[in-house]
N, C-alpha and C positions, 0 to 999 in steps of 0.2 A: 504494500500500500504506500503510495507516494506521500511523503510528508508535505503538509501544506505550508506555504511560505507566509508565515504570520507577519514577518517584518515588512515584506513587500506590500501586504495589505494595509498595514499601519501607515506606511509611507504614502500610499495612495490617498488614504483618509486625510493625512496631514496636508497633502498637496491641494486636495479639493477644498478643505476648510480654510487653508491659508489664502487661496485664490478668492474665496467668498469674502473674507475680511478685506482683502486688498481692493476688491471691487466696490466696497462700500463707499470709498472716496468718490467714485463716479456716480453714485446713486443719491447722495444727499442733495437736497434742494433748499429753497428758501423756507420751507415748512420747518426744517430743523432749527433755523435761526428764530423763526416765529415761536416755536415751542420753548426755546431757551428764554426768550424775552418774556413770554407769558409766565413761565415758572419763576424767573428772577423777580419780576414785579408783583407776583401774586402774594397776597396776604394770608392765604389759607394753606391747606395741605396739598401735597402732590400725591394723589392716590394712584396706585398701579394695580391692574387686574389682569389675570390670565388663568387658564385652565391647563392642567397636565404639565407637560414639560415647559410650556410658556409661563405657567404659574411659578415654577421653580426659578426660572430666569427672572421673572418679575420680582420675586422676593429678594434675589441677590441685588438687582438694580436698585430696589428701594433701600436696602441696607447700605449700599455704597453711597447713594445720594445723602442719606441721613448722616453718615459719618463724615461727609465732606461739606456740610453746611446747608444742605437743602432738605428741609423737613419732608419726609415721605413715609407713607404707610402702604402696606400691601393688604388688599381685601380680596378674598376669593369670591368670584361671582355667585356661587351657590350660597355662600353665607350671606352675601349682600341681599339676595332674594328672600332670605329668611330672617331679616332684621338688621343686618350690619349696614344696610343702606342708610340707616339713621346716623352713621358716622360722617356722611357726606353732606356738605352744605354749599351755599352759593359762592363761597370764597375759594372753593377747591377746584383743582384741575385734575382730570382723570385721564390716565393713559391705559388703553386697552391693547393687550398683546395677543395676537392671534395670527399665526402664519397664513392660514386659509382665509381669514376674515369672515368666516361663517360659523364660528363657535356658538352653538345654541345657547349655552348658559349665559353668554354675554349678550347675544341678540335679545334674549328674553327680558333683560333689564335695561336695554338701551333707552326706551322711552323715559324711564325713571331717572336714568343718569342725565339725559338731556335736560330734564326738568329741574334736577337738584343741583347739578354742578355748574361752575362758571364756564368751563370749557371742557370738551371731550376730544382727546387726541387718540390716535391709534397707530399701531405698528403692525402692518400686515404685508403680504407679498402680492396682494391683488387690489388694484385701485378701484375695480368695479365690484368689490365684495360689499356685502350688507354693512359690515362694521366700518369699512373705509368710507363709504358714501355717506354714512350717518355722522361722521366725525367732523368737528370744526377744524382740526389740524391732522389730516391724514398723512402718514409717513409710509412710503412704500420701499421695501427691501426685498429684492428677488435673489434667491440663491439656488444652487444645485446641491441637493442632499448628497452627503457622502455614502449614505445607505444605498447599496446597489438596487434594492427593491423600491427605492424612493418612498419608503414608508416611515422609517424611524426618523424623528427629528434629530438632525445632526448639524449640518452646516447652517440650517435656519436658526437653531438655538445658539450656536456659536456666534453667528452674526448679530443676533439680538443682544447677546451678552456684551459684545464689543460695542454695539450701539449705546447700550446703557453706560458703559465706561466712558465713551466719548461725551455723552450728555453730562455725566457727573463732572468730568474734568473741564469741559467748556464752562459750566456754571461756576465751578471752583475758581477758575482763572478770572472770570469776569467779575466775581465778587471780591477778588483779592484775598481769598481764604489763606490763612497763614499756618505755620507750624503750631503756634499757640492755640489757634482755633481748633486744629485737629486734636491737639493734646487734651483740650477741655472735653471732647466727646469720647476720648479713649483713656480715661484716667487709670484704669486697672490693667490695661494691656502693656506688653513690653514696649511697643512703639510709643504709647503715651508716656510711659515711665521715662523713656529717653528724652522726651520733649519737655518734661516738667521737672525732672529731678535736677536740682542745682548742687553745686559743690558743697555748700554749707549743710545740705541735708544728710550727707554721708561722710563728711570729713571727721577726723579725730580732733578734739578740742579740749581746752582747759587742761586738767591734770593728765589727760591722755597724751598730750604732746610731749615727745622726748626733747629735752632742752637742757643745755649746760652753758655756763659762762665761758668766754673765750680764754680765760686763765686756767680753766680746768685741765688737769692732767689727762692724757689720753686713756690711761687705765681706768680712771673714774668715769670718763665719758662712755667707755665700753660697758660699764655697769648700767648706766642709764639706758643705753641702747637695748641691752638684754632685758631690763625690767619692763620697758614699754613695748617691746616686741614688734617694732615697725622696721627694724633693720637700719635705722638712721637716727641721727639726733641733730636738732638745730643748735646753732652756736650763737650766743647773744652777747651784746655789749651794751650795758645800761638799758636793758629790755628791747633793744633793737636787734633783729636777726642780721648777723654779719656773715654767716656762713652755714654750711651744712656738711655733715660727715656721714658718708654712706659706706656700705660694705665694699664698694669699689675702692674707696679711700683706704679702708682697712687692709685690703689685699696689697695695695701699693706700699703701705707702711711695713707690712710683713716681708714683702719682697726686698725692701731696702734695709731690713733689719733695724728698724727704728725702735728705740727703747721706749716702751709704752709707759714706764714708770717715771720718766724724767721729761718727756715731751709734752708740751702744752697743745691742746686741741687746735688753737689758732694757727699753729705752725704747719698743720697737716690737713686742715679743713679745705673744702671747696668754696672759694669766695664768690664765684659766679654761678648762681643757681637759678632755676626756673621758678617763677611764682605764678599764681593765678588768683583772680578775684573770687571771693566767696559766692558771688551771685551768678557766676558762669555756669552754663549747663554742664552737667557731669559728662555728657557725651563729648562735648568740646574739650574738656580736660583730658579725656582719653586720647583724643587726636593729638594734643600737645605732647603727651607722654610717648605715643607711638612715633611721632615725627622726630622727637629728640632722643629716642631710645633710652628713656629713663623710666623709673618705676615709682617715683615720689614727686609730689609738688608741694611747695610751701604756699599755704593759702593766706591771702591778705584781704583786709577790709580797709581800703585806703592805704595808709602807711603802717597800719597795725597788723601784726601777725595774729591770726585767729584760729589757725588749724594746720593740719597736715593731711594730704590726700594720697593714698597709695593705689597702685593698680589692683591690689587685692580688694580694696574697698569697692572699686567699680565692678569687679567680677561678682562680689558678694551681693551687691545691690542689683545685679542682673542688668547692668547697663551694657556690659560686653557679653 
């Protein structure tokens, strides 16, 4: 029995679906811009509806829009027909997703949607379909399904998903949506944490900071490094940080056979060291460390030292 070439089949599918997405650029018309303007200037919700695979795509599009600054909800047409229509009012815009444009569950509630919503838009493949002709803003996308039987929604759902992403990004860019805006809607996720966690949230401070005077003997400084467990110590002169002593400095001292019991820390410390402001995003602090190939930063607030940040702190806080 000849073994089937699964990889060749997968490549054909990729090619068909990639071509479908590429062709979207030639199919968008002014109705896309009209829809974007209506959504951007709308004071109500952006409601998305779909059945079956189109419904799954609609849920994803709605979630993407909500997370990028455009308030959106997904309502299943069947649930709408049994009470959820009450969620729609005159300020809302509704987008109906149906590849054929003849989905019965949607057609059955079209009169109510036209009466209740501000605008009804649709995403179909047939401009002469019932749903498209009943829409205020009909958007037409035609695709060739990757399914050889032309039955399973494949390229059509891929194209609809890409359309949703394009819609979300177009609105995001037009509104000037920022990293901080994104973080406010993703406070618990790793992306959100990267965008809201500042250095002062995770740095070592107060008594946790390893610190010795510049007149301290190297042997005593090593005790401070050991006790605080950060692998470094700051060196101060009249409360001002004038240097830092790291494990790299210690290795150099050992290689040069420096007497740790008679050498003062100021004679072997690193005088030029990297600092970072306490209000800096932790992810930006990570970039400073990686660029300079260091594992510790001295944290400042103005001219005052307020903490120490290590690479381990970033890993522990799941910034990296």
